ChimeraX commands (.cxc) that place a marker at each C-alpha (Angstrom):
marker #1 position 163.39,170.04,241.91 radius 0.5
marker #1 position 163.64,166.74,243.83 radius 0.5
marker #1 position 165.18,165.01,240.81 radius 0.5
marker #1 position 167.73,167.79,240.39 radius 0.5
marker #1 position 168.61,167.60,244.09 radius 0.5
marker #1 position 169.09,163.85,243.79 radius 0.5
marker #1 position 171.58,164.32,240.94 radius 0.5
marker #1 position 173.46,166.96,242.92 radius 0.5
marker #1 position 173.70,164.64,245.93 radius 0.5
marker #1 position 174.88,161.73,243.77 radius 0.5
marker #1 position 177.53,163.98,242.19 radius 0.5
marker #1 position 178.70,165.24,245.57 radius 0.5
marker #1 position 178.93,161.71,246.99 radius 0.5
marker #1 position 180.85,160.53,243.93 radius 0.5
marker #1 position 183.32,163.40,244.32 radius 0.5
marker #1 position 183.72,162.72,248.06 radius 0.5
marker #1 position 184.33,159.01,247.45 radius 0.5
marker #1 position 186.97,159.83,244.82 radius 0.5
marker #1 position 188.69,162.27,247.19 radius 0.5
marker #1 position 188.71,159.70,249.98 radius 0.5
marker #1 position 190.17,157.10,247.63 radius 0.5
marker #1 position 193.02,159.22,246.28 radius 0.5
marker #1 position 193.66,161.67,249.11 radius 0.5
marker #1 position 196.39,161.64,251.72 radius 0.5
marker #1 position 195.33,159.88,254.91 radius 0.5
marker #1 position 196.77,162.44,257.29 radius 0.5
marker #1 position 195.17,165.32,255.41 radius 0.5
marker #1 position 191.77,163.64,255.16 radius 0.5
marker #1 position 191.60,162.86,258.88 radius 0.5
marker #1 position 191.35,166.58,259.58 radius 0.5
marker #1 position 188.13,166.69,257.52 radius 0.5
marker #1 position 186.38,163.75,259.20 radius 0.5
marker #1 position 184.25,166.05,261.36 radius 0.5
marker #1 position 182.64,167.49,258.23 radius 0.5
marker #1 position 182.14,164.11,256.58 radius 0.5
marker #1 position 180.41,162.27,259.43 radius 0.5
marker #1 position 177.11,164.19,259.12 radius 0.5
marker #1 position 176.91,162.97,255.51 radius 0.5
marker #1 position 176.48,159.46,256.87 radius 0.5
marker #1 position 173.52,160.34,259.07 radius 0.5
marker #1 position 170.38,158.46,258.09 radius 0.5
marker #1 position 168.31,160.39,255.54 radius 0.5
marker #1 position 164.90,161.81,256.44 radius 0.5
marker #1 position 163.24,159.31,254.14 radius 0.5
marker #1 position 164.43,156.31,252.19 radius 0.5
marker #1 position 165.64,157.25,248.74 radius 0.5
marker #1 position 164.36,155.26,245.79 radius 0.5
marker #1 position 167.71,155.65,244.05 radius 0.5
marker #1 position 169.93,152.58,244.34 radius 0.5
marker #1 position 172.89,154.66,243.15 radius 0.5
marker #1 position 172.35,157.07,246.04 radius 0.5
marker #1 position 172.34,154.20,248.54 radius 0.5
marker #1 position 175.37,152.58,246.92 radius 0.5
marker #1 position 177.36,155.81,247.15 radius 0.5
marker #1 position 176.40,156.28,250.80 radius 0.5
marker #1 position 177.74,152.80,251.56 radius 0.5
marker #1 position 180.90,153.49,249.55 radius 0.5
marker #1 position 181.43,156.74,251.43 radius 0.5
marker #1 position 180.93,154.96,254.77 radius 0.5
marker #1 position 183.46,152.29,253.77 radius 0.5
marker #1 position 186.06,154.84,252.72 radius 0.5
marker #1 position 185.64,156.79,255.96 radius 0.5
marker #1 position 185.92,153.54,257.92 radius 0.5
marker #1 position 189.14,152.63,256.10 radius 0.5
marker #1 position 190.45,156.09,256.82 radius 0.5
marker #1 position 189.97,155.51,260.55 radius 0.5
marker #1 position 191.79,152.16,260.51 radius 0.5
marker #1 position 195.59,152.04,260.73 radius 0.5
marker #1 position 197.37,151.41,257.42 radius 0.5
marker #1 position 198.27,147.79,256.77 radius 0.5
marker #1 position 201.25,146.82,254.69 radius 0.5
marker #1 position 200.91,143.52,252.87 radius 0.5
marker #1 position 203.48,141.00,254.10 radius 0.5
marker #1 position 203.57,139.31,250.68 radius 0.5
marker #1 position 204.44,142.46,248.73 radius 0.5
marker #1 position 207.33,142.33,246.32 radius 0.5
marker #1 position 210.53,143.84,247.62 radius 0.5
marker #1 position 212.61,145.04,244.74 radius 0.5
marker #1 position 215.97,145.51,246.41 radius 0.5
marker #1 position 218.72,147.10,244.36 radius 0.5
marker #1 position 219.48,146.08,240.83 radius 0.5
marker #1 position 221.75,147.57,238.22 radius 0.5
marker #1 position 221.89,146.80,234.53 radius 0.5
marker #1 position 225.57,147.79,234.49 radius 0.5
marker #1 position 226.38,145.35,237.30 radius 0.5
marker #1 position 224.44,142.56,235.58 radius 0.5
marker #1 position 226.26,143.16,232.29 radius 0.5
marker #1 position 229.63,143.18,234.04 radius 0.5
marker #1 position 228.78,139.90,235.77 radius 0.5
marker #1 position 227.63,138.41,232.45 radius 0.5
marker #1 position 230.92,139.44,230.83 radius 0.5
marker #1 position 232.99,137.93,233.63 radius 0.5
marker #1 position 230.99,134.70,233.79 radius 0.5
marker #1 position 233.11,133.06,231.12 radius 0.5
marker #1 position 230.64,133.20,228.26 radius 0.5
marker #1 position 233.39,134.58,226.05 radius 0.5
marker #1 position 231.51,137.81,225.40 radius 0.5
marker #1 position 228.80,136.01,223.44 radius 0.5
marker #1 position 226.13,138.42,224.58 radius 0.5
marker #1 position 227.71,141.05,222.33 radius 0.5
marker #1 position 227.42,143.85,224.89 radius 0.5
marker #1 position 230.18,145.04,227.17 radius 0.5
marker #1 position 230.04,147.60,229.95 radius 0.5
marker #1 position 233.05,149.75,230.67 radius 0.5
marker #1 position 234.06,150.96,234.11 radius 0.5
marker #1 position 232.76,154.46,233.38 radius 0.5
marker #1 position 229.24,153.10,232.89 radius 0.5
marker #1 position 229.11,153.23,229.08 radius 0.5
marker #1 position 227.39,150.19,227.62 radius 0.5
marker #1 position 228.33,149.45,224.01 radius 0.5
marker #1 position 228.27,146.52,221.60 radius 0.5
marker #1 position 231.48,144.51,221.48 radius 0.5
marker #1 position 233.72,144.64,218.40 radius 0.5
marker #1 position 232.71,141.13,217.39 radius 0.5
marker #1 position 229.03,142.01,217.62 radius 0.5
marker #1 position 229.56,145.21,215.61 radius 0.5
marker #1 position 231.43,143.30,212.87 radius 0.5
marker #1 position 228.72,140.62,212.78 radius 0.5
marker #1 position 225.99,143.24,212.37 radius 0.5
marker #1 position 227.98,144.97,209.61 radius 0.5
marker #1 position 228.49,141.66,207.77 radius 0.5
marker #1 position 224.79,140.82,207.94 radius 0.5
marker #1 position 223.76,144.23,206.56 radius 0.5
marker link #1:1,2 radius 0.2
marker link #1:2,3 radius 0.2
marker link #1:3,4 radius 0.2
marker link #1:4,5 radius 0.2
marker link #1:5,6 radius 0.2
marker link #1:6,7 radius 0.2
marker link #1:7,8 radius 0.2
marker link #1:8,9 radius 0.2
marker link #1:9,10 radius 0.2
marker link #1:10,11 radius 0.2
marker link #1:11,12 radius 0.2
marker link #1:12,13 radius 0.2
marker link #1:13,14 radius 0.2
marker link #1:14,15 radius 0.2
marker link #1:15,16 radius 0.2
marker link #1:16,17 radius 0.2
marker link #1:17,18 radius 0.2
marker link #1:18,19 radius 0.2
marker link #1:19,20 radius 0.2
marker link #1:20,21 radius 0.2
marker link #1:21,22 radius 0.2
marker link #1:22,23 radius 0.2
marker link #1:23,24 radius 0.2
marker link #1:24,25 radius 0.2
marker link #1:25,26 radius 0.2
marker link #1:26,27 radius 0.2
marker link #1:27,28 radius 0.2
marker link #1:28,29 radius 0.2
marker link #1:29,30 radius 0.2
marker link #1:30,31 radius 0.2
marker link #1:31,32 radius 0.2
marker link #1:32,33 radius 0.2
marker link #1:33,34 radius 0.2
marker link #1:34,35 radius 0.2
marker link #1:35,36 radius 0.2
marker link #1:36,37 radius 0.2
marker link #1:37,38 radius 0.2
marker link #1:38,39 radius 0.2
marker link #1:39,40 radius 0.2
marker link #1:40,41 radius 0.2
marker link #1:41,42 radius 0.2
marker link #1:42,43 radius 0.2
marker link #1:43,44 radius 0.2
marker link #1:44,45 radius 0.2
marker link #1:45,46 radius 0.2
marker link #1:46,47 radius 0.2
marker link #1:47,48 radius 0.2
marker link #1:48,49 radius 0.2
marker link #1:49,50 radius 0.2
marker link #1:50,51 radius 0.2
marker link #1:51,52 radius 0.2
marker link #1:52,53 radius 0.2
marker link #1:53,54 radius 0.2
marker link #1:54,55 radius 0.2
marker link #1:55,56 radius 0.2
marker link #1:56,57 radius 0.2
marker link #1:57,58 radius 0.2
marker link #1:58,59 radius 0.2
marker link #1:59,60 radius 0.2
marker link #1:60,61 radius 0.2
marker link #1:61,62 radius 0.2
marker link #1:62,63 radius 0.2
marker link #1:63,64 radius 0.2
marker link #1:64,65 radius 0.2
marker link #1:65,66 radius 0.2
marker link #1:66,67 radius 0.2
marker link #1:67,68 radius 0.2
marker link #1:68,69 radius 0.2
marker link #1:69,70 radius 0.2
marker link #1:70,71 radius 0.2
marker link #1:71,72 radius 0.2
marker link #1:72,73 radius 0.2
marker link #1:73,74 radius 0.2
marker link #1:74,75 radius 0.2
marker link #1:75,76 radius 0.2
marker link #1:76,77 radius 0.2
marker link #1:77,78 radius 0.2
marker link #1:78,79 radius 0.2
marker link #1:79,80 radius 0.2
marker link #1:80,81 radius 0.2
marker link #1:81,82 radius 0.2
marker link #1:82,83 radius 0.2
marker link #1:83,84 radius 0.2
marker link #1:84,85 radius 0.2
marker link #1:85,86 radius 0.2
marker link #1:86,87 radius 0.2
marker link #1:87,88 radius 0.2
marker link #1:88,89 radius 0.2
marker link #1:89,90 radius 0.2
marker link #1:90,91 radius 0.2
marker link #1:91,92 radius 0.2
marker link #1:92,93 radius 0.2
marker link #1:93,94 radius 0.2
marker link #1:94,95 radius 0.2
marker link #1:95,96 radius 0.2
marker link #1:96,97 radius 0.2
marker link #1:97,98 radius 0.2
marker link #1:98,99 radius 0.2
marker link #1:99,100 radius 0.2
marker link #1:100,101 radius 0.2
marker link #1:101,102 radius 0.2
marker link #1:102,103 radius 0.2
marker link #1:103,104 radius 0.2
marker link #1:104,105 radius 0.2
marker link #1:105,106 radius 0.2
marker link #1:106,107 radius 0.2
marker link #1:107,108 radius 0.2
marker link #1:108,109 radius 0.2
marker link #1:109,110 radius 0.2
marker link #1:110,111 radius 0.2
marker link #1:111,112 radius 0.2
marker link #1:112,113 radius 0.2
marker link #1:113,114 radius 0.2
marker link #1:114,115 radius 0.2
marker link #1:115,116 radius 0.2
marker link #1:116,117 radius 0.2
marker link #1:117,118 radius 0.2
marker link #1:118,119 radius 0.2
marker link #1:119,120 radius 0.2
marker link #1:120,121 radius 0.2
marker link #1:121,122 radius 0.2
marker link #1:122,123 radius 0.2
view
């Protein structure tokens, strides 16, 4: 019975750690009152290293939940990019339409006539 209980506890701690990893911060903060007793010291030291590891993981995830979110200053900022705009700029850059693709003003991107003839001749 003690072995079965240990597996149940390990499964419950694994599920709690996964929920704390993937869950919404604001939603999880409402459940902190129920999670804190899980971190209370056990009656006796468990021989299972997995059990101890999961208790530490759960404590870390709860601690991170209590801290304010931190946005990395080095993160990549995408900005706005458009394939249509890039193709229009490539066509107007004076390359003579060598890329073989032209974008019309209505947003349709199609191969140029020269590129179509070249692909027909090679086939």
